[in-house]
N, C-alpha and C positions, 0 to 999 in steps of 0.2 A: 688593266685599268682599275680592277678591284683592289690590287695591292697598293696602287698609288693613292686611291681614295682612302683606304684604311690608314696609310701613312700620314696623309694630310689631316685626317680626323684625329689621329694620335698626337700630331704636333699641336693642333689646336687645343686639344685637351691639356697638353703640357703647359702651353702658354696660359690657358685659363687657370690651370692649377697654380702656376707661379703667381699670377696676379691675385689669386685668392688670399695671398699673404696680406694684401693691403686691407683686408677686412679687420685686421688687428689694429689699424690706424684709426678706426672710427672713434674710440674714446678721446683721441688726441687730434681730431680732424681740424678743429679751429686753430690750434697751435700750428699744425702743418700748413694750413691755408695762409696764415699770417707769414709763415716762413716763405711761402711761394710769392707772396706780395713783395717781400724784401728781395727775393730772387729776381723778380721782374724789374724792380727798381734798380738793382745793382747791374742788371743786364742793359737797361736803358742808359744808365750812367756810363757803362762801358762803350755803348754805341756813340755817345756824345763826344767821347775822347778823340777819336780820329777826325770827327767833324771840326771840333775846336782847334785841334793841333794843325789841321790842314789850313784853317783860316789864319792861324798864327804864322805858319811858314809862308803863306801867300802874302800876308802883311809885311813880312820881312823882305820879301822880294820887292814889294811896293816901295819900301823905304830906300832900298838900294837904287831904285830906278827913277825916283822923283825928287823934287827939291822943295825947300821953303815950307809953305802952308800945308801942302799935300803931305810932305814928309812928317810935319808935326802931327797932322791928323792920324797918320799911320802909326806913329809912336804911341799916341793915346790909345789907338785901337789895339796895339800889341799889349799894352799894359792891362787893358780891360779883359782881353782874351786870356792873358796869363792869370789874372785874378780869378776869372771864371773856371780855369783849369784847376786851380788849387781848391776852389769851392767844390768842384766836381769830385776831386779826390777825397775830400773830407766826407761828402755825402756817400760816396761809394764805400768808404771805409766803414761808416756806420751801418749801411745797408748790408755789407758783407758780414760784419760782426753778428748782427741779429739773425741773418740767414743761417750762418754756421751753428750758432748756439741753439736756435729753434729746431733745426733739422737734427742736430745731435741729440737734443732732448727727446724728440719724438722717436728717433731711431732706437735709443737705448730703452725707452719704455716699451716699444713694440717688441724688441728682442727679449726683454724680460717676460712679457706676456707669451711670446712664442715659445720660449724655453719652458715656461711653466705649463703651457698647453701641450707641448710635445711630451714632456715627462709625465704629465697627467694621463695622456693617451697611452703611453707605455705601461703605466701602472694599471690601467683599466683594460688592456688588451686581453683577449682570451688566451688560455694556456697554449692552444695550438699555434698561436702566433710565434711563441718562443721556441716551439719545436721546429719552425721553419726558418727562423732568423738567429744569427749568432749574436751573442752579447757584445762582442767587440765591434761588430758592424753597426749595431744600434747606437753604441756609445759614440762612434764616429759621426753618425748622422746628427746626433744631438750637439756635438761640439764643432766639428769641422764645417758642416753645412751651414750652421747658424753664423759662424765666423765669416763665411763667404757673404752671407746676407748683410752683415754689419756694414761693410764698405759699400755694398750696393745701395742700401737704403739711405745711408748717411751722406754719401758723396756722389756715387755714380749716377743714380736716377736724376738728382737735381742738376748735376753737371752736364749730363746728356741733354736735358731740355734747355739748360742755359746756353750751351753751345749751339743748339738747334735754333734758339731764339736769336742769337747773335748772327747766325748765318742768314736767317730770314730777314731780320731787321737791316742787316748790312746790304742785302740784295735790294731792298727798297731804296736805300740811300744811293746805291750805285746806279740804279736806273734813273733816279732823279738827277744825278750828276752828269751821266753820259750813257744813254741807252745803247749806243753803238759799241762802246768799249765793254759794256756789261755783257752783251750777247757773245762777244769774243771770249770773255772769261768763262761764262757759264757753259760753254761748249764742252769743257772738260769735266764738269761736275757729275753728270749722269754716269759717266764711265767709272769714276771713283766710287760713286754710290752703289753701283751694281756689284763691283768687286768687293765692297765692304759687306754687303748682304751675304754673298757667297762665302766669303771668308768667315763671317760670324757663325754661320751654320756649321762650317767645318770645325771651327774651334770648339763649338758646343759639344760636338760628338767626341772629340778628343778629351775635352774636360770631363765629360761624363765617365769615360773610361778611367781617367786618372782618379776620380773620386771613388770609383768602385775598387780599384787596386789599393787605394789608401785605406779604405774601410777594411779590406781583406788583411792588409798588413797590421792594422790595429787589432783585428780579431786574433791574429797569430800571437801578438803580444799578450792580449788578455788571457787567452787559453794557456799560454806558456807559463805566465806568472801564477795563474790559479793552480796549474798542475806541475809546479816546479819540482815538487818532491818526486813525481813520476819520472820527469826528465832526468833528474840527477840519479835516481836509483837504476834507471835503464841506460845510463850514460849516453843519452841522446842529445846532448847539448849541441854537438856539431850538426846533427840532422835538423834540429829545430832552427838553428841559426841559418842554415842553408835555405830552409823553407821561408824564413823571413827575408833573407837576402834576395830571393827570387821575386817576391812581391815588390821590394824596394827598388830593384833593378828595373822592373817594369814601369814603376812610377817615374823613375829617372828618365828612362827612354821616351816615355810619352811626353814628359815635360820638356825634354830636349827637342822632341819633334814639334811640340807646340811653339817653343821658342824659335825654331828654325823657320817655320811658316810665318810666324808673326814678324820675324826679321825681314823675310822676303817681302811681305806685304807693306811694312813700314817703309822699307827702302823704295818700293814702287811708288808709294804715296809721296814721299819726300821728293823724288825725282820729278814726278808730275807736278807737284805743288810749286816747287821753286822754279821749275821750267816755265810754268804758267806765269808766275810773277815777273820773271825776266822778260817774257814775251809781251806782257801787258805794259810794263814800263817802257819798252821800246815803242809800242804802238801809241801809248799816251804821249810820249815826248814828240812823236811825229805830229800828233793832233794839236799840240800847243804852238806849232810853228806857223809862220805865214802872217799876212796882214790881217786876215780874218780867221783866227784859229777856231777849231771846233770845241776846244776845251781851254778854260782859263788856267792860269798857273795855280791858283788857289784850288780849283776843282781837281787839277791833276794830283796835287799833294793829298787831298782828301780821298781821292779814288785809290791811290796807292796804299794809304794807311788802312782804309776799309778792306782792301784786297788782302793785305797782310793779316789783318785781324780775322777775316773770314777764312783765309787759308789755314791759320792755326786752328780755328774751330773745326773746319772740315777735316783737317788732319787728325784731330783728337776724337772725332765722332766714331770712326771705325773701331778704335781701341776701346772706347766707352761702350759701344754696341757689343763688342766681343766680350767685355766684362759682364754686361747684362746677360748675354747668352751663357757665359760660364757660370754665373750665379744660378740661372734657371736650371742648367744641367746638374749643378752641384746639389741643389735643394730638391731635386725631383723625388728622391727616396724619402727625404724628410717630410715632404708634402703627402707622400703615400701613407706615411704613418699618421699624420694629422687627420687625413681624410678617411682613414680606416674605421670600420665599425668596432666599437668597444663592447665589452660585456653588457653594460646597461642598455645598449642599443639592440643587442641580440637577445638578451634574456629580459623579457618584459613582465615577468611575474610580479605581483604587487601584494600578495597575501602576507600578513605578518601574524601568524598564529603562534600560540604558546607551544613551543616544542616540548613534548613530554618524553620523546625518545623511541617511539614506535617507528621501525623502518621496515619497508617491504620492497624487495626486488621481485618484479614479475616478468619472467621470460626476457631478461635483459641480454641483448647482444651488442657488441661494440667492436669497432676497429679504428685504429688511428688514421686520420685523413692522409698521412704520408704513406701509409701501408694498407691500402684498401683490400689487398688480396689476402691479408692475414687477420683472421678473426681472433681478437684477444679474449673476448668473452662470447660464449655461445649458449643462449637460452638459459641463463642463470636465474634461479628463483629461490628466495629464502625470506624468512621473516625474523625480526629481532624485536623482542618486547622491551618496554621501558625498563631501564636499570639492569638489563641482562649484560653479561660479559660473554662476548662471542669471539672465538678465535678463527682466523682464516689461515690455512696452511696449504702447502703445495710446493712443487719444485719451482725453480726460477723460471720466469716467463709464463707461469700458469694463469696470471691475471689478478694476483692478490693486490698489488699496489694500484692497479687500474680501478678496482672497486672503490678504494679510498678516494681516488681522483673523481670518480663519478658521484660519490657521496657529497663531495665538496662542490659539485657542479662545475668542475673545471672544463668539462666537455658537455655540450648540450645536444649533440647529434648522436643518438643511439636508438636502437629498437627496444621496445618493451616499455615498462613503467617503473619508475622509482618513486616511492611514496614516503612522506613523513607524516605520521599520525593521520593517515588516510588521505592526505593531500598530495597531488602530483607535484614533483619537484619543479616542474615548469611553471606552476601557478604561484610558487612562493617567491617572496622578495629575496633576491640573491644575497644582499648584505645582511639582512635579518637572519637568514638561514646560516650563513657562515659565522655570524656572531655567536651562534649557539654550539658551534663545533670547534674543537681544538685538536691539533695533530702534533704528535711528537715523532719526527721522521728518523730514519736510520742515520742519515747524514745531517746532523744538526747544523744550521746556519746561524751563527751569531753575528750581529752587526758590530762594526768597529765602535768603540765607546766603552762605557763602564758596565759592570755587572748590573748595577741598578737600572740603567737604561734598557738593557736587554730583557730583564725580567718584567719591568713595567711596560714594555712594548705591547703586552697583551691588554694592559689597562693603564693608560697614561695618568688616570686620575687617582691611582692607588697611592696610599701614604706609605711611609717607611715601615710601619709596623705590619701592614699587609704584606709587603715585600719580604720582610724577614720571616713572617709566618710561613709564606709559600716556600721559602728556601729551607726552612726547618722541616717542613713536610716532605720535601724532595731530597732530604739527606744531603743538602748542599751547604747549609749554614756553617757547618764545622770548618770546611776548607775556606769558605768566603771570609769567615771571621778571623782566620789565621793570616790572611793577607794584610800587609801594613796599611793599605788604603781601604780595606773592607769592601763595602758596597761600591765604592768609587774606583775599584781596581779596573784598569783598562784590560780588555780581553784581546786586543790586537785585531788585525784584519782577519775576518771570518772566524774569530775566536782562537787564533793560532797559539795564544799564550796559555790556553787551558788544555788539559788532557781530554781524551774522548769521553771518559766517564764523567768528568766535571762538566763538560758541555751538555751531555745528556741530562744531567741533574738540573742544570740551569734551564734547559728546555722544558723539563717537567715542572719546574717552579713557575715558568712562564704560563704553561697550560693551567696550572692550579689557580694562578691569579686571574685567569680569564673566567674560571668557574663555569665551564661549558655543560650543556645537557648531554652532549654526545662527544665521546673521546675516541680518537683514532691513534693507536700506537703501531707505527709501521716499522717492524723489525728493530725496535729501539735498543735491543741489547746484543744484536748479532755480532758486533765488532768489538765487544768489550772483554777485558780479562775477567777472571772469575770473581775477584774481590769487587771490582767496579760493577759487575753484573748483579751481584747480590744486593749492593746498595741501590742500584737503579731499579731492580726488580721490586725491592721493598717500597721504594718511592712510588712506583707504578701501581702497586697494590692499593696504596692509600689513595692514589689519584682516581682509581676506577670506582671507588665506593660512592654509591648514590647517583650514578649516571650510567647511561648506555655506553658500553665500551666495545670497540672493535679492535682486537689485537691481531695484527699480522705478524706471524711468527716464523722464524727460521729454526730457532732452538725449541724443539717441541717440549722440553722439560719445563718451560716457562708457562705453558698453557694447559697443563693437565687438569687444573681445577676449574676450567672455564665451564660456564653453563651449557655451552654447545660449541662444537667444532665443525667448521665448514671445510671440506677437503676439495681442493681444485686440482684438475688435471687437464692440461691443454685447453684451458679456457672453459671447462665444463665442471659443474658441481657434481662430483661422483659419489660423495658420501657426506653424511651429516649425523651428528650425535655427540654424546659425551665421550671423554677419553676411554672410559671402561667399556662402553657399548661398542665403540669402534674397534677396540682391541679384540673384542669377542668376535666381531664380524670377520676378522683376519683378512681384511681387504687391503686397499692401497695405503690407507693411513697406518695400518699395522706394519706394513713394509717400511714406511718412513721411520716409524718408531724403532724398528729393529736395526735400521741402518745407523741410527744415532745411539743405539745401545741404552735405551731408556727402559727402566723397569716399570 
């Protein structure tokens, strides 16, 4: 019973989550309501069609069976009804036009807001969110799932209620025409409705699986294109292709399965629907016979036309319902993103102090949420004074980069205290803090666009002379100036058209333009050749002047003149001092220096 209750509450939460999308309609609610008015009017006009057409056919029968004055009266009636039908079509055309235009307008505005909101959420998510989710899957949620919503909001929701309105309105007319024949017809409706509900739930489950496999396939594409050089260098094209084919085959199999079940269901509905129509025509014809028939000829035609219209509506309802269920399943993960807590929600510090550069780590311990059994940092304590240049060294996995992540407040759950100028990091305004820090990582990420755009990313209000000065200070202006397009040279996807050393110097120029109080250099020269390293090192030396600098180093030759060196081993701070004092201690740092053959 508990599992059933949990499942029901989960389904209710999913439905509630799906309908939470409609909050994005609030700014456009009046337009949407006007669209619904036109929807109701066009539906009413649709209901009048079988009524008037039935009268027309009944009048035609009257003409064939009477003479003289009665015949002339019937001819006039036929003309009046025909004119009424043309007027009805004209009104319905106008109503349908405004309904479609208004619903499309609202839908596209809602999707615009939804896309912006979803992307904003992604930008504001904590770093741990990206440790748990693949970029390809997130991209799929933002594109495929919203595309599913487009048809649902623009057509399916309105069409579902329109058909429902037609069924309900048609039922009222049918009972008015002949309650006996109506009861016979409606005996089949509950059966089809029950099957439709069961089928809709089944399709939703399959559709959810399809979306998951589609997201996984997109993730494979994303990772493969990002790491294409690795795939080619290891000659793993076939392996990667087979990995993608596996996901695509699962998508195909699920969609074929969905198509099979939908085919079975539609076939069942068609058989029941047309079988019902034939049966009702037979019964209706019998009721028009005799001296005192239970049903007039006009009423018979109206009943048949209403039945056909309702049958078409009932036949479309299961498919529309299944589409709604499919959209709900497809957008479930998108809604999880939208409803997730962002960094501003989790980190509520509001202090905006003047950062001078004093940093204190007090007994800080940390593990990544995905690996709670592995402590990356264990009881680390140190202090950095304003404008000091501190180096952090240690073997891979010792916790060097984790310290830079904590300094940027990428992770908020840790033991101990991190302070800036005596203030706990949790008390500080997140964006104010990060605006005072710049980082030059080992793997520089440049955005597609020009060199100008990439440098000014740190300060969009910077003028051209500021950008050129930053490039000169980072030893990048010489190669930038040599390009035919200069600052407007396109760097390509992820900066692929520039060398490693060039990208590093662009990143340093970007950091210079930000003019931060605290600078983090995360192994910025570890993958460069000697010539590039010398240029980058010279640029970094200029960059560290007059600001607190934390240099995470792999090549120890680059940090020998640091004010202090912190030595990490297995997440613990084992040594601290200047290069000379640590050499004298003949400890762990001394061994690292010996291994790199540094004098």
